VMD Tcl script that draws the C-alpha trace (Angstrom):
set ca {
  {123.21 135.39 92.24}
  {123.24 138.49 89.89}
  {120.89 139.66 91.59}
  {122.39 139.10 95.16}
  {125.60 140.34 94.38}
  {124.44 143.31 92.28}
  {122.36 144.07 95.71}
  {124.87 143.76 97.62}
  {127.55 145.98 95.64}
  {124.74 148.78 95.43}
  {124.16 148.92 99.30}
  {127.48 149.24 100.14}
  {128.73 151.65 97.86}
  {125.70 153.60 98.63}
  {126.46 153.41 102.41}
  {129.98 153.81 102.43}
  {129.51 156.88 100.33}
  {127.28 158.54 102.94}
  {129.55 157.54 105.75}
  {132.28 158.85 103.71}
  {130.84 162.13 103.15}
  {130.67 162.10 107.34}
  {134.12 161.11 107.90}
  {136.33 163.50 105.63}
  {134.29 166.50 106.78}
  {134.26 165.49 110.38}
  {138.16 165.27 109.59}
  {138.50 168.88 108.21}
  {136.34 170.07 111.20}
  {138.86 168.42 113.80}
  {136.43 165.76 115.05}
  {138.16 162.57 116.30}
  {136.63 159.92 114.21}
  {137.28 156.63 116.54}
  {136.95 154.31 113.93}
  {135.92 153.96 109.91}
  {134.63 150.77 108.77}
  {133.56 148.48 105.68}
  {130.98 146.57 106.25}
  {129.16 145.22 109.45}
  {129.27 142.69 112.13}
  {132.85 141.42 113.58}
  {136.19 142.71 112.34}
  {138.03 140.64 110.28}
  {140.76 143.27 109.97}
  {141.73 146.48 111.67}
  {144.74 149.39 111.38}
  {145.05 152.07 113.21}
  {146.23 155.51 111.89}
  {146.75 158.82 112.99}
  {143.99 158.12 115.63}
  {141.35 156.26 113.48}
  {140.76 152.33 113.07}
  {140.44 151.78 109.89}
  {138.18 148.20 109.83}
  {137.11 145.76 107.62}
  {133.99 143.53 108.50}
  {132.84 140.05 107.83}
  {129.24 141.47 106.56}
  {129.62 143.39 103.26}
  {126.68 145.67 104.03}
  {127.39 149.23 104.15}
  {129.71 150.59 107.03}
  {130.18 153.41 109.62}
  {131.99 156.33 111.22}
  {132.14 156.73 114.89}
  {133.38 159.93 115.84}
  {134.06 160.97 119.29}
  {131.15 162.80 121.46}
  {128.46 161.89 118.37}
  {125.97 160.13 120.93}
  {127.17 161.09 124.50}
  {128.92 164.01 125.99}
  {132.84 164.27 126.03}
  {135.68 166.58 127.33}
  {137.87 165.52 124.28}
  {139.09 168.84 122.28}
  {137.84 166.73 119.11}
  {134.78 165.60 120.26}
  {131.93 165.98 117.70}
  {129.47 167.69 120.44}
  {131.66 170.31 121.33}
  {132.26 171.58 117.98}
  {130.43 174.93 116.90}
  {126.49 174.40 115.52}
  {127.66 175.05 111.97}
  {130.49 172.78 111.99}
  {128.23 169.84 113.60}
  {125.72 170.81 110.87}
  {128.20 170.34 108.10}
  {129.39 167.31 109.18}
  {125.80 165.95 109.44}
  {125.01 167.00 106.46}
  {127.88 165.76 104.57}
  {126.36 161.95 104.22}
  {123.63 163.28 102.34}
  {125.67 165.49 99.84}
  {127.72 162.86 98.76}
  {124.70 160.49 98.21}
  {123.47 163.31 96.05}
  {126.72 164.01 94.38}
  {126.80 160.30 93.68}
  {123.46 160.34 92.00}
  {124.75 163.16 89.65}
  {127.98 161.45 88.55}
  {125.86 158.12 88.19}
  {123.69 159.81 85.74}
  {126.65 161.40 83.87}
  {127.80 157.71 83.41}
  {124.83 156.82 81.77}
  {124.59 160.38 79.30}
  {128.06 159.61 78.33}
  {128.62 156.24 77.79}
  {129.09 155.63 73.76}
  {125.40 154.24 73.33}
  {123.75 157.09 74.53}
  {123.45 158.74 71.08}
  {120.19 160.31 71.17}
  {117.50 161.03 73.89}
  {113.34 161.71 73.52}
  {112.58 165.19 74.18}
  {108.94 166.62 75.10}
  {108.33 167.65 71.59}
  {105.86 166.47 69.44}
  {106.92 164.19 66.35}
  {103.69 162.82 65.36}
  {100.26 163.43 66.54}
  {98.29 159.96 66.85}
  {94.93 159.62 65.29}
  {92.18 160.19 67.64}
  {94.22 160.95 70.71}
  {93.71 163.35 73.29}
  {96.42 165.57 71.98}
  {94.75 165.51 68.32}
  {91.20 166.62 69.73}
  {93.19 169.41 71.82}
  {94.86 170.69 68.06}
  {98.55 170.25 69.20}
  {101.15 169.56 66.09}
  {104.37 168.25 65.45}
  {106.82 170.80 66.71}
  {105.05 171.91 69.70}
  {107.12 171.62 72.76}
  {105.49 170.37 75.97}
  {106.70 172.85 79.01}
  {103.91 172.24 81.70}
  {101.19 169.54 82.82}
  {98.96 171.19 85.47}
  {101.86 173.97 86.34}
  {104.50 171.37 86.73}
  {107.95 172.29 84.40}
  {108.39 169.53 81.98}
  {111.90 169.36 81.23}
  {112.67 165.91 79.99}
  {110.70 163.10 78.62}
  {110.72 161.28 81.81}
  {109.31 163.96 83.62}
  {106.39 163.88 81.44}
  {105.66 160.55 81.98}
  {105.77 160.91 85.54}
  {103.30 164.00 86.01}
  {101.08 161.39 83.70}
  {101.43 158.65 86.01}
  {99.42 160.80 88.37}
  {96.79 161.46 86.45}
  {93.46 160.63 88.49}
  {90.85 161.95 86.45}
  {89.34 165.25 84.60}
  {90.74 167.91 82.49}
  {94.64 168.62 82.45}
  {96.21 171.80 81.89}
  {98.73 171.16 78.91}
  {101.49 174.79 78.38}
  {103.08 174.27 75.00}
  {105.49 176.44 72.66}
  {104.61 176.85 68.94}
  {106.88 179.19 67.27}
  {108.32 180.69 70.20}
  {104.80 181.68 71.50}
  {103.23 179.71 74.71}
  {100.12 178.51 74.29}
  {97.33 176.65 76.88}
  {95.04 173.86 76.14}
  {92.83 171.42 78.23}
  {92.67 167.65 77.63}
  {91.51 165.05 78.95}
  {94.63 161.84 78.54}
  {93.31 158.66 77.26}
  {93.85 154.99 78.85}
  {95.89 152.85 76.92}
  {95.81 149.32 76.64}
  {98.62 148.76 79.43}
  {96.16 151.11 81.78}
  {98.43 154.13 81.74}
  {97.27 157.57 80.64}
  {98.76 158.91 77.46}
  {98.07 162.51 75.39}
  {98.55 160.81 72.34}
  {101.65 161.68 70.45}
  {105.17 159.96 69.76}
  {108.38 162.09 71.11}
  {111.17 163.46 69.12}
  {114.46 162.30 69.39}
  {117.37 164.62 69.77}
  {121.50 164.20 69.24}
  {123.35 164.08 72.44}
  {126.08 167.02 71.93}
  {128.89 167.51 75.02}
  {126.70 170.37 76.20}
  {123.60 168.01 76.00}
  {125.04 165.65 77.93}
  {125.82 167.63 80.46}
  {122.34 169.45 80.53}
  {120.72 166.06 80.52}
  {122.83 164.86 83.43}
  {121.71 167.83 85.25}
  {118.08 167.46 84.55}
  {117.36 163.84 84.92}
  {119.31 164.19 88.44}
  {116.92 167.25 89.29}
  {114.13 165.24 88.04}
  {115.02 162.00 90.23}
  {115.00 164.34 93.35}
  {111.61 166.11 92.38}
  {109.93 162.47 91.54}
  {111.36 161.30 95.24}
  {109.67 164.28 97.06}
  {106.76 164.66 94.79}
  {105.84 161.08 95.96}
  {106.59 161.11 99.59}
  {104.45 164.17 99.49}
  {101.79 162.29 97.59}
  {102.52 159.65 100.52}
  {101.93 161.99 103.29}
  {98.79 163.54 101.66}
  {97.04 159.98 100.93}
  {97.10 160.75 97.34}
  {98.89 157.43 96.86}
  {98.27 154.75 99.94}
  {100.84 152.59 102.24}
  {100.73 150.11 100.00}
  {102.83 151.62 97.34}
  {105.67 152.16 99.84}
  {108.77 149.53 98.86}
  {111.22 148.13 101.59}
  {114.42 146.23 101.33}
  {112.72 143.28 99.57}
  {111.47 144.83 96.77}
  {114.35 147.09 96.53}
  {116.39 144.02 95.99}
  {113.45 142.62 93.31}
  {113.97 146.02 91.53}
  {117.78 145.61 91.41}
  {117.65 141.92 90.08}
  {115.18 143.06 87.02}
  {117.77 146.07 86.19}
  {120.84 143.52 86.71}
  {119.13 141.68 83.51}
  {118.28 144.73 81.44}
  {121.75 145.95 81.39}
  {124.39 148.11 82.76}
  {122.43 151.14 82.05}
  {119.49 150.13 83.60}
  {121.32 148.93 86.60}
  {123.15 152.48 87.04}
  {120.00 154.56 86.50}
  {118.44 152.50 89.64}
  {121.32 153.01 91.71}
  {121.44 156.69 90.96}
  {117.59 156.82 91.61}
  {118.43 154.82 95.06}
  {121.21 157.03 96.64}
  {119.44 160.54 95.67}
  {116.32 158.90 97.54}
  {119.04 157.99 100.10}
  {120.08 161.41 100.26}
  {116.65 163.25 100.44}
  {115.29 160.93 102.85}
  {118.20 161.55 105.22}
  {117.68 165.25 105.31}
  {114.10 165.04 106.23}
  {113.55 166.53 110.20}
  {112.67 163.34 111.38}
  {114.16 161.70 114.46}
  {117.06 159.51 114.29}
  {117.87 160.94 110.71}
  {120.91 163.65 109.70}
  {117.75 165.94 109.35}
  {116.47 165.22 112.55}
  {119.71 166.04 114.12}
  {120.64 169.12 112.00}
  {116.99 170.09 113.00}
  {118.02 170.00 116.91}
  {121.25 171.92 115.96}
  {119.15 174.59 114.25}
  {116.88 174.86 117.45}
  {119.90 175.21 119.45}
  {120.98 178.14 117.11}
  {117.55 179.72 117.51}
  {117.31 179.27 121.32}
  {121.03 179.77 121.96}
  {121.00 176.91 124.42}
  {122.23 173.49 123.50}
  {119.71 170.90 124.50}
  {120.64 167.79 126.66}
  {122.13 165.27 124.85}
  {119.85 162.34 127.04}
  {116.46 163.92 126.13}
  {117.38 164.30 122.30}
  {118.79 161.05 122.52}
  {115.46 159.99 123.96}
  {113.73 161.65 121.08}
  {115.85 160.05 118.37}
  {115.88 156.50 119.95}
  {111.84 157.18 119.54}
  {112.02 158.10 116.00}
  {114.50 155.08 115.06}
  {111.93 152.75 116.48}
  {109.33 154.08 114.25}
  {111.72 153.92 111.13}
  {111.92 150.38 112.06}
  {108.43 149.76 112.29}
  {108.02 151.26 109.09}
  {110.57 148.98 107.32}
  {108.86 146.03 108.61}
  {105.79 147.19 107.13}
  {107.27 148.00 103.94}
  {108.86 144.94 103.95}
  {105.46 142.95 104.74}
  {104.50 144.74 101.51}
  {107.32 143.67 99.68}
  {106.55 140.17 100.66}
  {102.63 140.34 99.93}
  {103.49 141.81 96.26}
  {105.52 138.83 95.75}
  {103.46 136.09 96.82}
  {100.25 137.53 94.90}
  {102.37 138.17 91.84}
}
mol new
graphics top color blue
foreach p $ca { graphics top sphere $p radius 0.5 }
foreach p [lrange $ca 0 end-1] q [lrange $ca 1 end] { graphics top cylinder $p $q radius 0.2 }
display resetview
């Protein structure tokens, strides 16, 4: 029950924040919003205010912002389709922007929580015996700044880059006494099957400035991790079986809920940043795909016919549904085989 409630709340908040981004920007740009709904399915409450119907619907998952002329031609001056390209791009991008802002806020909640007194940093505290770090000559106080040209600002970035290790030597850039140095080493596999350089990390007390800094850095890291994982998926560095769909997400929410609110909020931050970045991809049916069509309009100085654009988005939507079905099947197989 805790899993279901947590999942419903997270999905509802994340989608509502996204749709509210579209809503408030549409209003500011003079776009007529016919309805702003909380939830899906049949309406259980409706109230019209200044030309917009605000509704509460019976299925507490998501919501929507229905704009005049969003998917069809309209003669109304307030129609989305009749606004200039820059206004349309702003309205389309605002949903994803709100998700990214929410991710930053959620990371701030974690970093400013009373329990958050210290943070691990990629600075060596103790070099483990017979480790790759010891063999490479790393010592206490060395700050790891790059792994194979990937910038390292947080301990999580260090762990993530090592999780992508596929064998061979790894180039490590570090700072010792203010001087940059480089060394090549071969990570060693631990008992858990993961690869490690072989050191314990230093912890630092969190000042007010440190909390702000790590809020920003961890938000950037989540975005970097999502985009890097997507790149690895597209290029085949990781298999399609690594994808996760709704079932897998709900399962992870359940695990996080059991670990405490910090873990749950951290996962919610990851999901909302993922939602924001994914929506900005220039793929049909996504906000990024719609933005791409507006960009093409700016370049060729000619409006693409609504019916042709609509067909492209329909095909894109169908492909996304197939992808979600595949990811859901992968989730179910993983649950069965555990």
